[in-house]
SEKELO-548205 format. One line per 8 residues: number of its first residue (from 1); their letters; for each residue x, y, z of C-alpha. Coordinates in pm, whole numbers, plus 50000, padded with zeros to 5 digits. Each point is the difference from the previous one (the first is absolute). Example, Ala and Ser with C-alpha at 12.3 -4.5 7.8 and 13.67 -1.06 7.14 Angstrom:
2
1	AS	51230:49550:50780; 50137:50344:49934
END
This chain:
334
1	MKTIMILA	50047:49998:49992; 50071:50330:49883; 49900:50312:50293; 49953:50344:49830; 49907:50303:50249; 49888:50314:49865; 50078:50305:50196; 49702:50267:50018
9	AGNVVASG	49949:50305:50146; 49800:50305:49926; 49707:50021:49751; 50070:49707:49780; 49893:50010:49660; 49725:49725:50040; 50049:49855:49605; 50422:49955:50106
17	ITSLLDVF	49937:49795:50306; 49702:49790:49892; 50199:49913:49686; 50285:49911:50146; 49783:49734:50239; 49817:49865:49674; 50334:49985:49806; 50145:49730:50319
25	SFCNIYWR	49628:49853:50054; 49971:49919:49640; 50364:49871:49959; 49877:49769:50288; 49724:49868:49824; 50187:49936:49686; 50281:49813:50201; 49751:49756:50177
33	RIHPEVNS	49837:49926:49627; 50352:49900:49897; 50108:49861:50297; 49696:49795:50133; 50237:49790:50240; 50093:50316:50200; 49804:50083:50275; 50140:50390:50070
41	DLFHVHIV	49988:50283:49843; 50293:50147:49807; 49970:50344:50136; 49861:50124:50349; 49982:50378:49997; 49950:50255:50316; 49907:50355:49983; 50281:50136:50258
49	SPDGKPVT	49909:50358:50184; 50172:50192:50241; 49793:49935:50287; 49764:49710:49861; 49687:50254:49970; 49816:49908:49652; 50118:50163:49698; 49781:50299:49867
57	TNHGFTIP	49976:50028:49610; 49936:50324:49835; 49621:49873:49972; 49967:49980:50376; 49962:49634:50077; 50213:49801:50210; 50222:49701:49916; 50107:49829:50301
65	AIALDEVE	50430:49975:50070; 50227:49861:50239; 50246:50219:50219; 50358:50025:49904; 50081:49884:50349; 49814:49641:49950; 50183:49929:49691; 50374:49877:49952
73	LASADAVL	50045:50211:49666; 50328:49862:49911; 49836:49654:49985; 49794:50152:49667; 50077:49845:49687; 49923:50336:49822; 49892:50352:50144; 49768:50273:49801
81	LTSAFVTD	49881:50289:50075; 49667:50170:49909; 49917:50338:49892; 49838:50296:50091; 49806:50273:49742; 50266:50283:50001; 49952:50291:49794; 50218:50286:50183
89	MDEYIEFR	50275:50035:50253; 49738:49995:50294; 49837:49655:49916; 50355:49845:49906; 50156:50155:50381; 49696:49856:50172; 50008:49637:49822; 50390:50034:50057
97	DAFSPLMP	49909:50073:50394; 49719:49725:50029; 50274:49726:49868; 50268:50116:50229; 49953:49778:50270; 50056:49719:49738; 50335:50146:49867; 50268:49871:50195
105	ALVGYAKT	49852:49617:50035; 49997:50042:49611; 50379:50108:49984; 50049:49693:50198; 49813:49815:49786; 50230:50076:49702; 50307:49835:50173; 49834:49675:49894
113	TKPIAAYC	50029:50075:49636; 49664:49893:49941; 49790:50171:49753; 49881:50340:50088; 49680:50125:49780; 49809:50315:49965; 49787:50161:49762; 49854:50339:49961
121	SGTLILAA	50018:50265:50269; 50163:49686:50176; 50309:50047:49826; 50057:50357:50191; 49993:49830:50317; 50260:49740:49877; 50232:50258:49888; 49932:50206:50306
129	SGLLAQHK	50123:49713:50215; 50314:50057:49829; 50040:49645:49838; 50000:50098:49650; 50272:50186:49976; 50244:49962:49685; 49712:49788:49880; 49777:49982:49738
137	ATTAWWLA	49615:50061:50024; 49694:50119:49883; 49666:50134:50099; 49637:50145:49925; 50104:50210:49726; 49809:50292:50104; 50204:50000:50326; 50347:49992:49784
145	DLFRQQFP	50086:50398:50080; 49926:49960:50406; 50192:49677:50005; 50322:50146:49789; 49965:50314:50247; 50046:49774:50301; 50211:49751:49896; 50251:50109:49756
153	EVTLCMDS	50245:49685:50122; 49755:49768:49823; 49978:49926:49625; 49673:50033:49883; 49870:49783:49713; 49677:50167:49894; 49989:49767:49637; 49943:49729:50200
161	LVVTDGQF	49686:49818:50165; 50206:49787:50282; 50369:50049:50081; 50212:49743:50147; 50311:50095:50171; 50145:49768:50237; 49756:49916:50241; 49787:50265:49958
169	YSAGATSS	49704:50003:49730; 49791:50286:49952; 49724:50107:49786; 49786:50286:49846; 49633:50102:50072; 49755:49785:50203; 49955:49769:49744; 50283:49911:49962
177	CLSLALSV	50024:49816:50351; 49885:49694:49783; 50320:49971:49753; 50191:50029:50320; 49826:49754:50201; 50053:49819:49706; 50357:50035:50003; 50036:49923:50366
185	VEMLAGSQ	49798:49657:49909; 50276:49952:49702; 50296:50060:50266; 49842:49761:50273; 49849:49738:49808; 50112:49989:49645; 49921:50157:49645; 49750:49722:49932
193	LANQLSKV	49748:50038:50273; 50038:50410:49905; 49921:49941:49713; 49711:49820:50029; 49858:50236:50255; 50052:50293:49774; 49758:49810:49739; 49751:49927:50266
201	LLVAPNRG	50024:50398:50108; 50019:50117:49622; 50280:50168:50105; 50275:50028:49737; 50324:49866:50120; 50197:50275:49786; 49853:50358:50090; 50296:50153:49914
209	SQQPFMTI	49931:50333:50023; 49853:50308:50156; 50043:50246:49744; 49664:49972:49795; 49837:50075:50326; 50192:50295:50136; 49852:50352:49936; 50076:50336:50068
217	AMTTEFHQ	49665:50138:50121; 49977:49722:50286; 50369:50062:50108; 50049:50083:50359; 50221:50258:50027; 50215:50131:50313; 50168:50318:49934; 49944:50315:50121
225	DSLITEIQ	50112:50268:49717; 49705:50122:49938; 50208:50203:49674; 50063:49663:49860; 49612:49890:50065; 49928:50301:49815; 50218:49927:49687; 49872:49628:49999
233	QWMQVHLA	49623:50141:49953; 50137:50249:49740; 50178:49684:49823; 49623:49865:49992; 49852:50270:49813; 50268:50018:49760; 50074:49650:49900; 49982:50048:49623
241	EQYQLDDI	50224:50299:49992; 50328:49975:49897; 50142:50205:50294; 50384:49990:50047; 50165:49941:50333; 50150:50377:50035; 49608:50135:49886; 49872:49814:50340
249	AAHFALGK	50294:50150:50218; 49913:50345:49808; 49638:49984:50054; 50080:49908:50358; 50256:50241:50088; 50280:49737:50065; 50299:49933:49875; 50061:49646:49793
257	RTLIRRFK	50195:49835:50261; 49770:50096:50264; 49740:49865:49800; 50121:49683:49973; 50122:49946:50377; 49696:50130:50156; 49835:49752:49763; 50218:49692:50092
265	KALHETPA	49972:50066:50365; 49610:50010:50008; 49950:49762:49770; 50324:49787:49948; 50008:50023:49589; 50057:50309:49778; 49725:50234:49868; 50052:49838:49640
273	SYWQRLRI	49923:49606:50146; 49709:50143:50189; 49887:50187:49688; 50033:49689:49773; 49794:49805:50281; 49717:50225:49990; 49963:49981:49649; 50052:49645:50013
281	DEAKRLLE	49721:49974:50261; 49740:50204:49808; 50082:49781:49649; 49873:49722:50270; 49673:50149:50074; 49940:50083:49642; 50058:49639:49896; 49818:49861:50261
289	STDLALAQ	49704:50262:49952; 50005:50093:49635; 50017:49825:49692; 50229:50282:49856; 50285:49885:49768; 50310:49957:50124; 50107:50297:49805; 49757:50223:50116
297	IMMKVGYE	50056:49913:50350; 50386:50112:49941; 49904:50314:49879; 49790:50064:50348; 50287:49898:50213; 50255:50197:49796; 50216:49713:49791; 50047:50004:49664
305	DVGSFRKL	50213:49713:49921; 49832:49678:50031; 50334:49772:50060; 50084:50255:50271; 49645:49955:50166; 49969:49634:49982; 50342:49951:50143; 49953:50252:50325
313	FIQQTSLS	49618:49839:50023; 50122:49667:50030; 50331:50125:50240; 49714:50123:50210; 49724:49705:50012; 50231:49694:49855; 49689:49993:49744; 49963:50146:49628
321	PRAYRAKF	49730:50258:49967; 49804:49718:49797; 50017:49740:50314; 49932:50267:50276; 49647:50114:49812; 49905:49594:49972; 50112:49965:50354; 49824:50309:50189
329	ASHCCE	49744:50150:49728; 49644:50050:50162; 49866:49906:49655; 49775:50265:50002; 50005:50093:49616; 49902:49633:49941
END
């Protein structure tokens, strides 16, 4: 039998914690089916909270839990961290503080070198423990700016849905907990069982990238530079216009170098890169919601050369414009 301990604190996202429970429950059902001679489950799962009080979800219902001091965390074969819905710095601090009683035990468990896995905002907690320093990880794409701001010592890989680095497993937004759990199953019980379970759950085993789902409009920003916010809003309005960086700097009474420096400090990218992402974001919206031809969409977002546009689009979404429309179009025009 393998023991999984799920550490939970704060107002957890309900679907995240219940999805983890379902994955290991279905795994046990399937395990018994292919091994009828076995009388025990493959996985035994505990939900562990700081004080043993039931875990409260973001919907207000509760899930029973065991107190940390009632379990031997080091005996677990893997430890998973739950997530909370974090949209600003205050919510992150609240979540981190709720999790803080579990931190010493988590750091101690890491010394066993057994798997530790986190998804969505739970990756922020794992990084806050210090365990991810000098490691690769991912997080929910809309938390990337906060992650980079708080944990520059972690190499953030936002083009991946699940990232494994040594004993540490990290995944993107909430539904990626299914892929994360399957990665843990594969590590502890083998790829054959994990692949069969992925078919039962309709979770593709190689859901490789978060890129197609990223959108600037939903990205949570944590910088406090009001002028950069004003410039971002101006860029959004002037998407299709052919301004040079010197023009933008002059418009806002800044030197070019000052503009680049403040932009990179606030958003961790150059103005040119951000403007490209804005334009591709608008192109994605038009591909999703209209039947406009690609040439028309390009004109609306300030591109003339189809080769350059396609290259940038694929870089930012990992899909061609045609494939993106096929995947995400609302079919409102059919």
